[in-house]
C-alpha positions in Angstrom: 44.4 192.1 34.7 41.2 190.8 36.2 39.5 193.9 34.7 38.5 192.5 32.1 35.7 190.1 32.8 33.5 193.0 33.6 31.4 193.2 30.4 30.4 196.4 28.9 28.8 196.9 32.2 25.6 198.2 31.6 26.3 200.6 28.8 24.1 200.5 25.7 25.1 199.0 22.4 27.0 201.4 20.1 24.8 203.1 17.5 25.7 204.1 14.0 26.7 207.6 12.9 28.0 210.5 14.8 27.5 209.1 18.3 29.6 206.0 17.4 32.3 208.1 15.9 32.3 210.4 19.0 32.7 207.5 21.4 35.5 206.1 19.2 37.4 209.4 19.4 36.8 209.5 23.1 38.4 206.1 23.5 41.3 207.1 21.3 41.8 210.2 23.3 41.7 208.3 26.6 44.4 205.9 25.4 46.5 208.7 24.1 46.2 210.6 27.3 47.2 207.5 29.3 50.2 206.9 27.1 51.3 210.5 27.3 50.9 210.6 31.0 53.0 207.5 31.5 55.5 208.7 29.0 55.8 212.0 30.9 56.2 210.2 34.1 59.1 208.1 32.6 60.9 211.1 31.1 60.6 213.1 34.2 62.0 210.4 36.5 64.7 208.8 34.2 67.4 210.4 32.2 68.8 207.7 29.9 67.4 207.3 26.5 67.6 203.5 26.7 65.6 203.4 29.9 63.0 205.8 28.5 62.6 203.7 25.3 62.3 200.4 27.3 59.8 201.9 29.7 57.7 203.3 26.9 57.7 199.9 25.2 56.5 198.2 28.5 53.8 200.8 28.9 52.6 200.4 25.3 52.4 196.6 25.7 50.2 197.1 28.8 48.1 199.8 27.2 47.6 197.8 24.1 46.4 194.6 25.9 44.2 196.7 28.2 42.4 198.2 25.2 42.2 194.9 23.3 40.6 193.0 26.2 38.3 195.9 27.2 37.0 196.1 23.7 36.6 192.3 23.4 34.4 192.3 26.6 32.5 195.4 25.5 31.6 194.0 22.1 31.4 190.2 22.6 30.5 189.4 26.2 26.8 188.4 26.2 24.4 188.7 29.1 23.7 185.6 31.1 20.9 183.4 29.7 17.5 183.8 31.3 15.4 180.9 32.8 13.1 181.1 29.8 15.9 180.3 27.3 16.2 176.8 25.8 18.9 174.6 27.1 20.7 174.9 23.7 20.6 178.7 23.9 21.9 178.7 27.5 24.8 176.4 26.5 25.6 178.7 23.5 25.7 181.8 25.7 27.8 180.2 28.4 30.3 178.9 25.8 30.6 182.3 24.3 31.2 183.9 27.7 33.8 181.3 28.5 35.5 181.9 25.1 35.8 185.6 25.8 37.3 184.9 29.3 39.8 182.5 27.9 40.8 184.6 24.9 41.3 187.7 27.1 43.2 185.8 29.8 45.6 184.4 27.1 46.2 187.9 25.7 46.9 189.3 29.1 49.2 186.4 30.0 51.2 186.9 26.8 51.6 190.6 27.7 52.6 189.9 31.2 55.3 187.4 30.1 56.7 190.0 27.6 57.1 192.6 30.3 58.2 190.2 33.1 59.1 191.3 36.6 56.2 193.0 38.4 53.8 192.0 35.6 54.5 188.3 36.3 53.8 189.0 40.0 50.4 190.5 38.9 49.6 187.3 37.0 50.6 185.2 40.0 48.1 187.2 42.1 45.4 186.5 39.6 46.1 182.8 39.5 45.7 182.6 43.3 42.2 184.1 43.3 40.3 181.0 42.2 37.5 181.6 44.7 37.1 185.2 43.4 37.6 185.1 39.6 36.4 183.0 36.7 38.3 179.7 36.3 39.5 180.6 32.8 41.5 183.5 34.2 43.0 181.6 37.2 43.9 178.5 35.2 45.5 180.5 32.3 47.6 182.4 34.8 48.7 179.3 36.7 51.8 178.7 34.6 53.2 182.0 35.7 53.8 180.5 39.2 56.7 178.5 37.7 57.5 179.8 34.2 59.9 182.8 34.4 62.8 183.9 32.3 66.2 183.5 33.9 68.8 186.3 33.9 72.2 185.6 32.3 75.2 184.6 34.4 76.9 187.9 33.4 73.9 189.8 34.8 74.0 187.7 38.0 77.7 188.4 38.5 77.1 192.2 37.9 74.4 192.3 40.6 76.5 190.4 43.1 79.5 192.6 42.5 77.5 195.8 42.8 75.9 194.7 46.1 78.7 192.7 47.8 81.8 194.1 46.2 83.1 190.7 44.9 82.7 188.8 41.7 81.3 185.2 41.7 84.8 183.6 41.4 86.1 185.6 44.3 83.2 184.6 46.7 82.5 181.1 45.6 84.6 178.0 44.8 81.7 176.5 42.9 78.7 178.3 41.4 76.1 176.5 39.2 75.5 178.5 36.1 72.0 177.0 35.7 69.6 178.4 38.4 67.7 175.8 40.5 64.7 178.1 40.6 63.5 181.2 38.7 60.8 183.5 40.1 59.3 186.8 38.9 61.7 189.0 41.0 64.8 186.8 41.4 66.5 183.5 40.8 68.4 181.0 43.0 71.7 179.3 42.3 73.5 176.5 44.2 77.0 177.5 45.2 79.9 176.8 47.6 81.4 179.5 49.7 85.1 179.8 49.0 85.9 181.0 52.6 84.1 178.2 54.5 83.4 175.5 52.0 79.7 175.6 53.0 77.1 174.7 50.4 74.7 177.6 50.0 71.8 178.9 47.9 72.3 182.3 46.4 69.2 184.3 45.7 69.9 187.1 43.2 67.4 189.8 42.0 66.8 190.2 38.3 68.9 193.3 37.4 66.2 195.5 36.0 63.3 194.6 38.3 64.0 197.4 40.8 64.6 199.9 38.0 61.2 199.3 36.4 59.2 198.6 39.5 57.9 202.1 40.2 57.1 202.6 36.6 55.4 199.3 36.2 53.2 199.8 39.3 52.3 203.3 38.2 51.4 201.8 34.8 49.2 199.1 36.4 47.5 201.7 38.6 46.8 204.0 35.6 45.4 201.2 33.6 43.1 200.0 36.4 41.8 203.6 36.8 41.3 203.8 33.0 39.3 200.5 33.0 37.3 201.8 36.0 36.3 204.9 34.1 35.0 202.8 31.2 33.6 200.0 33.3 32.3 201.7 36.5 31.7 198.3 38.2 35.4 197.5 37.9 36.9 198.0 41.4 40.1 196.0 41.4 42.2 199.1 42.2 42.9 197.4 45.5 45.1 194.9 43.7 47.5 197.5 42.4 47.4 199.2 45.8 48.4 196.0 47.5 51.3 195.4 45.1 52.4 199.0 45.7 52.6 198.3 49.4 54.1 194.8 49.2 56.7 195.2 46.4 59.2 197.4 48.2 59.4 194.9 51.0 59.9 192.0 48.6 62.6 193.8 46.6 64.8 194.3 49.7 66.3 190.9 50.6 67.3 192.1 54.0 63.6 191.7 54.9 63.9 188.1 53.8 66.7 187.6 56.3 65.0 189.3 59.3 61.6 187.7 58.6 63.1 184.2 58.3 65.0 184.7 61.6 61.8 185.8 63.3 59.8 182.8 62.1 62.6 180.5 63.2 62.4 182.1 66.7 58.6 181.9 66.8 58.6 178.1 66.1 61.6 177.3 68.3 59.0 176.7 71.1 57.2 174.2 68.9 59.6 171.3 68.5 56.7 169.0 67.6 56.1 170.9 64.3 58.5 169.8 61.5 59.2 173.3 60.2 62.7 174.1 58.8 63.8 177.6 57.9 67.1 177.8 55.9 69.8 179.6 57.9 70.4 183.1 56.6 74.1 183.8 56.1 74.3 187.2 54.4 71.9 189.7 52.9 72.0 192.9 50.9 69.2 194.6 49.0 69.5 192.4 45.9 71.5 189.3 47.1 70.7 186.8 49.7 73.0 183.9 50.7 71.4 181.1 52.7 71.8 177.5 53.7 71.3 175.1 50.8 68.4 172.7 51.5 67.7 169.5 49.6 64.1 168.7 48.9 61.2 169.0 46.4 57.9 170.8 46.2 55.3 169.7 48.7 52.9 168.8 45.9 55.3 166.4 44.1 53.3 163.3 45.0 55.7 160.9 43.2 58.6 162.3 45.3 56.6 161.9 48.5 55.7 158.3 47.7 59.3 157.4 46.8 60.3 158.6 50.2 57.4 157.0 52.1 56.0 160.4 53.1 52.3 160.6 53.7 50.7 163.5 51.8 48.0 163.7 54.4 50.6 164.2 57.1 52.3 166.9 55.0 48.9 168.6 54.6 48.2 168.5 58.3 51.6 170.0 59.2 51.3 172.8 56.6 47.9 173.6 58.1 49.4 173.7 61.7 52.2 176.0 60.6 50.0 178.6 59.0 47.4 178.3 61.7 50.1 179.1 64.3 51.2 182.0 62.2 47.7 183.4 61.8 46.1 182.9 65.2 49.0 182.7 67.7 52.1 184.5 66.4 50.3 187.1 64.3 53.2 187.0 61.7 51.9 185.5 58.5 53.8 184.3 55.4 51.5 185.6 52.6 52.8 183.6 49.6 52.5 179.9 50.5 52.4 178.4 47.0 54.0 175.0 46.4 57.2 176.5 45.1 57.7 178.1 48.5 56.9 174.9 50.5 59.5 172.1 50.1 59.6 168.7 51.7 62.9 167.3 52.9 63.0 163.5 53.8 64.3 162.8 57.3 64.7 159.8 59.6 61.8 160.2 62.0 63.8 158.4 64.8 66.4 161.1 64.8 64.1 164.2 64.9 62.5 166.0 67.8 59.2 166.2 66.0 59.0 162.5 65.1 58.0 162.9 61.5 60.0 161.4 58.5 60.2 164.8 56.8 60.9 168.5 57.3 58.6 171.1 55.9 61.0 173.7 54.4 59.6 177.3 54.2 61.2 179.4 51.5 60.9 183.0 50.2 60.4 185.2 53.3 59.9 188.5 51.5 56.2 189.0 52.0 54.9 188.8 55.6 52.1 190.7 57.4 51.7 191.5 61.1 48.3 190.6 62.4 47.3 192.6 65.4 45.7 190.9 68.5 42.4 192.6 67.7 42.4 191.4 64.1 43.3 187.8 65.2 40.5 187.8 67.7 37.9 189.2 65.3 39.1 186.8 62.5 38.8 183.8 65.0 35.3 184.9 66.1 34.3 185.0 62.4 35.5 181.5 61.7 34.0 180.2 64.9 30.6 181.7 63.9 31.0 180.1 60.4 31.7 176.7 62.0 28.6 177.0 64.2 26.5 178.3 61.4 25.4 181.2 63.6 24.0 183.7 61.1 23.6 186.6 63.5 27.2 186.4 64.6 28.4 185.9 61.0 26.7 189.1 60.1 28.3 190.9 63.1 31.8 189.7 62.6 31.6 190.0 58.8 30.7 193.7 59.1 33.6 194.2 61.6 36.1 192.5 59.3 35.0 193.5 55.8 33.2 196.8 56.4 30.2 195.7 54.2 26.8 194.0 54.8 27.5 191.4 52.1 28.1 188.7 54.8 26.9 185.8 52.6 29.4 186.6 49.8 32.2 187.4 52.3 31.6 184.0 54.0 31.8 182.1 50.8 35.0 183.8 49.7 36.5 183.1 53.1 35.6 179.4 53.3 35.5 178.5 49.6 32.1 176.8 50.3 28.6 177.5 49.3 26.4 179.5 51.7 24.0 176.5 52.1 26.8 174.5 53.7 27.4 177.3 56.2 23.8 178.2 56.9 22.8 174.6 57.6 25.6 174.3 60.2 27.2 171.5 58.3 30.5 173.1 57.4 32.5 171.1 59.9 30.1 168.0 59.9 29.0 167.1 56.4 31.3 165.2 54.1 29.4 166.2 51.0 31.4 168.5 48.7 29.8 172.0 48.3 32.5 174.1 46.9 31.9 177.7 45.9 32.9 178.9 42.4 32.5 182.1 40.6 31.2 180.3 37.5 28.4 178.5 39.4 27.4 181.7 41.3 27.2 183.7 38.1 24.5 181.4 36.8 22.3 182.4 39.7 23.5 186.0 40.3 24.6 187.9 37.2 26.1 190.7 39.3 28.2 188.5 41.4 31.5 190.0 40.1 30.4 193.5 41.0 29.5 192.3 44.5 32.9 190.5 44.9 34.7 193.7 43.9 32.6 195.6 46.4 33.7 193.3 49.2 37.4 193.2 48.2 37.6 197.0 47.7 36.2 197.5 51.3 38.2 195.1 53.4 41.5 196.2 55.0 44.7 195.5 53.1 45.9 192.9 55.6 42.8 190.8 55.1 43.3 190.7 51.4 46.7 189.0 51.9 45.1 186.6 54.5 42.5 185.7 51.9 45.2 185.2 49.3 47.1 182.9 51.7 43.9 180.9 52.4 43.3 180.4 48.7 46.9 179.2 48.1 46.7 176.8 51.0 43.5 175.4 49.6 45.2 174.8 46.3 48.0 173.0 48.0 45.6 170.7 49.9 43.7 169.9 46.6 47.0 168.8 45.0 48.1 166.7 48.0 44.9 164.7 48.0 44.4 164.6 44.2 45.0 160.8 43.9 43.1 159.8 47.1 39.7 158.2 47.3 36.8 160.7 47.4 36.0 159.8 51.0 39.6 160.5 52.1 39.5 163.9 50.3 36.2 164.7 52.1 37.7 163.7 55.5 40.8 165.9 54.8 38.5 168.8 54.3 36.7 168.1 57.6 40.0 167.9 59.4 41.0 171.3 57.9 37.8 172.8 59.4 38.5 171.1 62.7 42.1 172.4 62.8 40.8 175.9 62.1 38.2 175.5 64.9 41.0 174.5 67.3 43.1 177.5 66.6 40.1 179.8 66.7 39.2 178.5 70.1 42.8 179.1 71.2 42.7 182.7 69.9 39.3 183.4 71.5 40.4 181.7 74.8 43.6 183.9 74.9 41.8 187.1 74.1 39.1 186.5 76.7 41.8 185.6 79.3 43.4 188.9 78.6 40.1 190.8 78.9 39.5 189.1 82.3 42.9 190.0 83.5 42.4 193.6 82.6 38.8 193.9 83.7 39.6 193.8 87.4 41.2 197.0 88.6 41.3 196.2 92.4 43.1 193.3 94.0 40.6 192.4 96.8 39.7 188.9 97.8 36.3 188.8 96.0 37.7 190.4 92.9 40.6 187.9 92.8 38.2 185.0 93.4 35.9 186.2 90.6 38.7 186.5 88.2 40.1 183.0 89.0 36.6 181.6 88.5 36.1 183.3 85.2 39.5 182.2 84.0 38.8 178.6 85.1 35.5 178.6 83.2 37.1 180.0 80.1 39.7 177.2 80.1 37.2 174.5 80.9 34.9 175.7 78.0 38.0 175.6 75.7 39.0 172.1 76.7 35.5 170.7 76.3 35.2 171.9 72.8 38.8 171.0 71.9 38.5 167.5 73.3 35.4 166.9 71.1 37.3 168.1 68.0 40.3 165.8 68.8 38.1 162.8 69.3 36.3 163.4 66.0 39.6 163.8 64.2 40.8 160.5 65.6 37.7 158.7 64.4 38.2 160.2 60.9 41.8 158.9 60.9 40.7 155.4 61.8 38.1 155.5 59.0 40.7 156.7 56.5 42.8 153.6 57.3 39.9 151.3 56.4 39.0 153.3 53.3 42.6 153.1 51.9 42.7 149.4 52.8 39.5 148.7 50.9 40.7 150.7 47.9 43.9 148.6 47.7 41.9 145.4 47.9 39.7 146.6 45.0 42.7 147.1 42.7 
């Protein structure tokens, strides 16, 4: 729970005597009230003793770690050092702050792993917020993206029988007992359909996830409210609200099937993009049977090298896929971590897209519809960021985020420092200027409060877009991890240029629609005016887009020489 880096926010140090004892009893009463409230919720909604006991155990684990971490921050988290402090004192304070962050994150991770299910999902959300939260929290939660406990084969068979009416041996002639992937909500097994002999992947929900989901989300919400009452600057309730909205969709695998089919249809008109979506065969609420696809995670650099696949090409195509989703289709996959993005080797001479790989998109449970208005405003915001137009950044930031904290919103959105944006060098300079919470906190002690102000104000759909952005940035960093620094910098520039291209497309399309709808009469002059405005709209687009394409080609040529010189230097 990201709660927890908010220090004793601005309350005074505990005093001795009665006042201290009174506050201690207040905290005890608050924890007891929370536990009783949760216990009452459980008893009221579930009638089996086992379920009640298990639910109370999960609630008590969450309550315990919340109190432990809150108390640790309250007692041990120091103020930021002042400019007048010695270098040694500044280092001591920063080290102590980092130790509290790390200690608290490890406690929370242990609790999340004990409870599993929805709590693992919460940890995965935290790990993806590297441009919002301290590095100690994000890095500590990172293993939760891959380390999950598998359900037994007996439990898997039980779920399949309850949902599909047949046992494993009745449906499949072969079924691997060891799952090929285990996530927080489900696991995947390779199998062969008995009826057709087709090799398939079978996604099966963990048996108790649905049972505990409502209780777990209610617990998380109550805990966040409790922390907010103790630390008023804590405003991460949006995180539990987002999970409450998303989880029911992810727990119904019929959504996976319909979402995957829609994405496949959207990209059918883009044969030049090497996107592959596994064929969906059958779906129930808790079981999904789909085509089995060979391949490995997109960030497995060794696998890419062995199959002569260029990581830069993989990065470019991932960027194209998600830009199309965001700016053109308005139907966005919101969980693009490397475990959901596989690469499958292909013979480029036998594909319509000409690449020697397919990009396989997995886990289609969490999507968001982006309205045409949102896409237009989001594109205008990015366009203003690329141009460094401060007035337009202020305007579109207010429209999107609902706050006047345009500088902070811009840095969260781009992952770059404001200086790179303000100086109009975001899409020009190759100098790294990454934004991080740690560096910002040294200059602005209340940065976490401002971040929570922004994130608690933005619409829910934008929160998931920001999450997807952060995950895609992480993928890019991993794909270029072993490249020369200049190549990494060029890759960042190409990312900005790709975003610029799709922003121009979105703006062009929106303005074309406005021109079409602005003329109510069909007279000669009105028609001529409309044709002229449409023509100018397209010419403006092509001028800007041609310049971006030319610059990208120049960077690609430079990359060839940079890699060549690096090989010679070895």
